[in-house]
N, C-alpha and C positions, 0 to 999 in steps of 0.2 A: 279357275278358282271358284269355289262353291259360295253360295250365299252366306253360309255359316262362317266361312273363312273371311269373307269380305266384312261381315258385321264384326267379327273378332278384331280385325285390323282397325275398323272405325272406332271400336271401344278403346283401343290403345292410344288413339290420338288425344292430344290436349283438348280441353273443353271448347276452346275457341275454334279449333279446326273442325270439331264435330258439328258445331253450330253452322259453320260455312256449308258443310255437306247437307245439313238439314234444310237450310235456306235454299240451296240449289235444287234439291229434290222437291221441296214444297212449291217452288216457282214452276217446276215442270208440271206438277199436279194441277196448279191453277191455270197454267197456259193451255192445258188440254181441254179445259172447260167441261170436264166430266162432272155432271150433276151429282153423281154419287160421292165424289170427293168433297163437294162443297159442304156436306154435313159435318166435316171435321174442322172447317175454318172457325177460328175463334175459340176453340176448345183448348183447355190446358192439358197437354199430354206430356208424359215423361219422354225423354229421348228414345227410350226403348219402345214405348207405345207408338210414338210418331214414326219410327223406322218401320215398325210392323205395318202400320197403315199405308205408308208410302210404298213399301215393297209388295204388300198384298194386293194393292189396287193398281200397281203399275208393273206388271210382269215383264213387259218389254224392256222397261228401264232396268230392271233387275238382270235380265239376260245380257244387256249391253255392259253393265258394270262387272259381270262375272267373266267377261272375255278377257 
């Protein structure tokens, strides 16, 4: 499955399910302790913007999700 297909499937989920995915991914970003990711904490991003940040800054996570 490609990243585009994965994102398309996430877009089809109900809002509450999308939020659960975002929380899961955000926790992964925070757990990694990546200083570059901390610049996004506390910012108000749309779901699409947040997904872009999470997937762009966590290529390994994206690879795992697409398997």
